[in-house]
N, C-alpha and C positions, 0 to 999 in steps of 0.2 A: 683135167681139162681145166684150162685158164680161160677166165672171163676177160673178154676184150671189151672196150667200151664201145657204146653205140656210135654209129658214124655222125661226125659232129661235136660229139659230146668229148670236150676237152677234160684231159687227166692233169692235175696239179703236180708240182714236185712232192707234195707230201702223199699221193696216192690217192687225193680225193677226188671226185668228179665235181664238175662245174653245175651243180644242181642247188634250186631255191631250198632253203630249210624248210621242213614240213610246216612251222609256225607261220612263216611268211607266205606259202602257197595257199592259206586260208585269207590274205589281204585281196580285196576286190579292186583289180584294175577298170578304172572308169571307162565306160566307152566313149567314144567323140560324139559330141553333140550333132544333130542332124544336119544335112548339108544346107547351105544358104541357096536361094534361088539365084539362077544367073543373073537376071535382073532385078534384084530386090528393091523393094520399096521401104520407106522408112520404117515401117512396121516389122517388115522381116528383120532388119538390122537390129532394132530395140530387141525383138525377141531373142535374134541369135546372140546378142551381147549378154543377154540374161543367162543363156546356156552357157556361154563360154566362161561366164563368172563362176557358175556352179561347178563345171566341168574343172576349173583352176582350183576351187576348194577341195573338190573330190579327189583330185591328185594330190594335193596336200595332204589329206587323209591317208591315201596310199602310200606315199612315200615315208610317212611317219610310222606306219604299220610294217613295211618291209625292213625299215631301217630301226628297228626296236632295238636300243642298245642294250637293255637288260638280258636279251638274249644271246648277243654276239660272242660271249665267252664260250658258247658251246660249239660256236661256227667252225668248220674246217675252212681252208685256205679257198677251196672250191665252192664252198656256200657263199664266203665273202665277195668272190668274182661273180657268183650269180647274182646276188644282191645289188653290187654295184651295176651289173649289166641291167637289171630290172629299174632301178633309178634311173641310169641314163637313158634308157628306152622312154620311161615316162616324161623325162624332161624333154626329149625328142618330140614325143606326140602331142606334149602341150605346146611346145614350140608351132609345129605344123598348124594345129589350130588356130592360134593366135593368128599366125600368117595368113591364112585362109579368110579368117575375119577381116583383118587390116585391108586385105586385097579388095574384098567385098565393098568396104566402106569408101576406099578411095576409087573404086569403080563408080559408085554410087555418087560421090562427091563430083567426080568428073562428068558423069552423065547430067546431073543436075546443073552444074556450071555450063555445060554444052546447051542444055535445052533453056536456060535463062538468057542466054545471049542474043 
């Protein structure tokens, strides 16, 4: 019987599967900060700013953990692809969080400017 890869699981030219190496599976991907209220007050934005900064620091730690060069000599091509995918996903996640925060700040400023006129 020949084993077939799971649906959606990519197999590399060297026969390896795209899967995170065991060492990197121990790295904790941070969760996004809590949502900002739809009509935030200044205090909400300051609290969100602190949470976003912590999230960014936690993401740096995560990316350093998954990209541990001391382990990369033992990785297959599939492991390398999986680590790259995990890294890219973490960057995209961080960008989405930053975009949501920036949109909330712009909306707050627009509302404040409108209320002061």
